[in-house]
N, C-alpha and C positions, 0 to 999 in steps of 0.2 A: 571424811576429810582426808585429803591427800597431802603428804609431806615429802619435801625434798630435803634430805639430810646430808650434811657433810661431816665426816669424821676424820680424825688424824690419830694414828697410833700404831701399835705393834702387829696388828693383824688385819687381814682383808675384811671388808664389811659384811660378807655373807656368812661369817661364822656366828654372829650374834651370841658371843660368849657372855657369861654372866658379867654384868657391869659394863657392857659395851656402850651404854648410854653416856658414860663418863668421857668417852672419846668424841662425843658430838661437839663440833665447833660452830656450826650454823644449822638452823632449821627454818624452813619457810613453808607455810601452809597454803593450800589451794582448795577451792570448793569443787573444781572439776579436774578430771584426769587430763583433759586437753591442756589446761593452763599449767598443770604440774609437769606434764611431759615436755612442753615447750621450754620451760625453765630448766628442767633436767638436761635436755639436749644442748642448751646454751652452756651449761656448766661443763658438760662433756667436752665441748669444743674448747672452752677456756682451759680446762685442765690438760687437754691434749697438747696445748701450747706450752705448758709449764713442766710437764713430766715426760720422761723418755719412755717409760714402761707403762703398759695398760693391760688389764685383764678384766673381762666381764664374766659374771656368773649369773645365770638367768638373764633377764633382759634389763632389769633396773637395779642391778647391784654391780658397781664398777670400782675397781681399785686402780690407783695411779701411784707411781713411785719413781724415784731416781735412785739408782743403785748406791750412790754415795750418801744417802740420807739414812744414817744408822744411829741407834741409841744403845749405849752400853748398859747391859743388864747385870747388876751385881749378883742377883740370885742365880742366874744361869751361866754367869761368867762368859758371856758372849755378846757380840753385837747383834742387835735386832733391827731388821729392816723396818722403816717407817712408811706407812701407807696413807695416802689421801683417799678416803672412801667417799663414794657418792651413791645414795640410795633413794629410791622413790618407793614410798610405802603408802598404804591405805589404812587409816585408823591404827597406825602403829604396827601393822602386819605386812609381811612381804607380799608383793604382787607376783603373779606368775602368768605365763602365757594363757593358761586355761581361764583364769579370771578375766583377763583382758578380752578374750573372745566374746565374753558376755557383755562387755561394755561397748555399746554402739558408737561412742565418741571416738574410739581409737581402733575399731575393728580393722585388722589387716596391717597395722603398723607395729613395729617392734624397734627396740634400740638397735642402732646399727653396729654396736659393739658386741651384741649377744652372740654366743657361739652356737 
């Protein structure tokens, strides 16, 4: 099962820190990578219109943010940047380019944001 997951919180989505699941705001499941990728890329376009900053790590882990969206952290006595994360996972695990090469449905295609 493929999942497109949206997160919102203090860190970029590729860190997968303990408890990252608490940051999930939306999750949608798909039976094929083609369906999931289509939805993922639609969300990328949507978020590009809402956020000034974007960074991709790997091809299906993307962070979006506006520099003025901060949250005060009492414990660290500092403002923390808030990130909108977008992830495409398979069975709860990170996809990578090598795995995608094995998948005939998307061979040769990658997220346009990937570095």
